[in-house]
N, C-alpha and C positions, 0 to 999 in steps of 0.2 A: 876772879869775878870783878867786873867794873860796875860800880854803883855809886851814885851821888845822893846826898841827903839834904833835904830842905825842911824848913819850918813853915807852917801854914797858919795864918791868923786872919780873923775877920777885920773889917774896918769899922766895927762898932763896939759898944761896951767899953771896957778898959782901953781897947786899942784904937779908940777914936782920937786919942791924944797923941800929938806928934812927938812929945818928949818921951812918952812911954814906948812908942814904936822905935825911936832912936835907941833907947836903952835895950830893947829886945834885940835889935840888929847888932849892937855892940857885943852883947853877951853871946849871941849866936855865933858871931865871927870868932870870938875868943875861945868858944867851946868846940870849934872845928866843923860847924855846919857849912854846907856849900852854898846855900841860898835861903832867902826869906821871901815868901810869897804872900801877897795881901789881897783880900777880897775886894771887889768893886761893886758895891751896892749903894742904892739911894735910900731904900726903906726895907729891903729884904722882905720878910714876911711881916706885913704891917702889924697884925694883931700880936704876934710873938715879940715884936721889937718895940712895942709901945713904951714911950718914956726913956728909951735908950739913945744916947748920943751916937752920931756917925761922924767919921772923919773923911775928908776927901782923900782917896787913895794915892793920888799923885803927890800931894803934900806930905802924906805919911811916908811914901817911898823916897821922896827927896830928903826928908830928915834922916831916914835910914842910910841913904847914900852918903850924906855928909858926915855921918858918924862912923863910917866903915871904909875899908880900902880893898877888901878882897871878895866878900860874898856877893853872889849874884842877886838881883832884885827884879821883881815884876808882879804884875797883876794876875791872879788866878780866880776869875777871869774877867776881862772887860767885855761887856756887850757892845760890840761895834755899832750895832743898829741904834743904840741909844745916844751915840755921840756924832758930832759933826766930824767927818774924817780929817779935815784940815786942822781942826783944833786938837784932835787926838794925836795926829802926826807930830804936831809941835810939842805936846806933852811928852811923848815917848822920846823924841829926839833930844829934848832938853834934859830929861832924866838920864839918857844915855851919855850925854856930854858931862853932866855933873858927876856921874859915877865912873867916868873913864871907860865906858863901854861894857858895863856890867848888867845890861837889861835883857831879860827874856820877856817877850810880849805874849801873854796868854789871852786868847780871845774865844768868844763863844756866842751863842744865841742870847743868853741872859735869862734870868728868871728870879722869882716867880713872875711870869709875864703879866698877869692881871695887876699885881701889886707894883712891880717895877716900871711897867709901861702904861697900863691902863689907868693907874692913879693920876697920871699927868696928861691924860688925853692923847697918848701916843698910840701908834699902831700896835695891835695885839695879834694879828694874823701871823702864826709861825712861819708860813711860807714866805710872806713879804719880809719878815725879819731875816730869814735865811738869805733872801736875795740881797738885802742891804748889807748883810754880813759879808757875803762873797764880793760884792762890788766894792764895799768899803775896804776890805783887805787888799784888793788890787790897788786901790788909790793910795793906801798907806805905804805900800812898797814903792810906788812911784814917787810919792812925796819924799820918802826917806833917802832916795837916791840923790836928791839935790838938783836933778834935772828939771827942765820945764815940763809942765804937765798940761795936756789938753785931754778932756774926757767928756763924752756925751753919752751917758748911760741911762738906764731905766729910772734910777733914783737920784743920781748925782750928776752935776754938770760942772766942769772946770774949764776955764778959758785962760790959757797962757799964764800959768802960775808956777813960780819957783819958790819953794820953801827952803830957806837956809837958816842955820847950817844943816848939812846932811847929818845923818847919824854917825857916831864915831865908829860903830861896827859896820863893816862893809861886806856885802852890799847893803845889809840891814841887820837889825837885831834878829835873833831866832824867833820864829813865830810858832807857838804851840796852840793847838785847837782842842777845845773841850767838847764833850758830848757824852751821851749815854750809850753804852754798849749793852745789848746787841743791835741798837739802831745803826744802820749802815751809812746813812747820809752824812751825819757829822764826822764819822771816822773816814769816809771817803774824802771829805773836805780836809781832814787832818793829814791825810796822805799826800796832799798837794803842798804841804808846808814842811815845818821842821820837827814837829813833834805832836804827840797826842796826849791829852790829859783826860782819860776816860773816867767817868763814874759808871758803876755797874748796877744794873737793875736788881741784882741779888746782894749788893753790898753798899749800903749807904755811906755817906761821908763819915770817915772815922773807922770804918770796917775794911779790913784788907780783902781784896777780891780773891776768888778761887784761882788757883794756878792754871787750871784747864781753860778758864775763861780768858785769862791773859794770853795764854798760848794761842787760842783761837783768834783773838784780836790781832796779835802780832802777825799771824799768818795772813789775815785779811789785809792789814796795812802793807805788808810786803808785796802782796798781789796787786795792790792799787798804786804803789809808788812807781814813778817813772825813773827816778835816779837813785837806785838802791845803793850805789857806792858812796853817796853823801851821808854824813853823820845824821842820825835820827834818834829822837828821844821818845820813850814811852814812860809816862809818869803814873805810878800807882802810890797808894798811901793808906794810912791807918794809924793805929797806935802800936808801936813796937814794944816788945817785952824788954824789961830792963836788964836782963841777964844775957850775956853773949850767946849762950847755947840756944835760948829761946828766940833771940833775934835772928840767929843763923837759920833756925828751923823755919821761921816765917818768911824771911826775905830772900834767902839764897835760892829757893825754888822759883820765886817770882823773877829774879834776875836771870836764872837759867831759861825761863820761858820768854825772855826778851825785854823785861822792864829794865830801864837804865837809871831811873830815879825812884827813891823812896821819899814820899812827902809826909812828914809827921803831922798828923791831924788829930784833934780831939773829936770825940763823938758829938754830933750835932743834936744833942739833946741835953737837958740840964743847963748848967751855967758855966761849967769849966772852960768851954771853948772860947768864951769871950772875956774871961777873967785873967788878969796878969799872973797872979800867984801860981796857979797850977801849970800854966804854960811856961812860965819862966823856970819853974822847978825842973820841968822836962828838958828845956833847952840847956840848962846848966849841967845836966848829966851827960851831954854830948851826943853825937849821932850814934846809931847802932854800931856795935863792934862785934867781930866774929872771932876774936882771939880765943 
């Protein structure tokens, strides 16, 4: 069974501090985890997050990159429609260079839409945001190539621009797309890129999905992908049991259903998911083992 294991943290609460995230990344690398993924929110759910500090995810991930040498890093997920593609391309390429080619770029529509977009007078129509996401992803790939870019699209225009340096990873960093299953549109988008990061209508953040739902999703992705010979990742997550037998019972069936990553996540309720102590305690235990 081939499965990789990541740690998932928000960019607020205790994890708004760059030194804390650098420490988390260092401990995760030493404990044998394969990746550290960071949320990309401005206010998240405003009423729930009142009074909490937020950190810029790119500065947090840069601190993590400078403190480590092996683990992969990336946002889960960046709402492309909330960013200028040229600025975002620079941020990802810079992080890829600093880390020596260890970036995975997670992208999605973003939300909560009213809080994260509407609070700042931005577009809140999901269809328009989806259009900007797709057009923006295409521009990012073009920018990362290092080639000259000309583009005249519905939402973006580029006139003879070359953004250097290109990304360390060639032709670009892996792109994973998030969305809710069983909604087909975001997973159809994911099939065009390098991986899917689904949330499930039946399993909120921190809850492992049902094996049958993962199997159905993987079958859908396989049917939509044009190049099935290329490596492809399907990321699921939740809270894993501490004992090897329990971890095997939970995760091995998901791997057999087609998942390639287990993303360790706290439940998105209470306070543990944005507090250093409980997250660090889990990181220090190391990734799930099946011995």
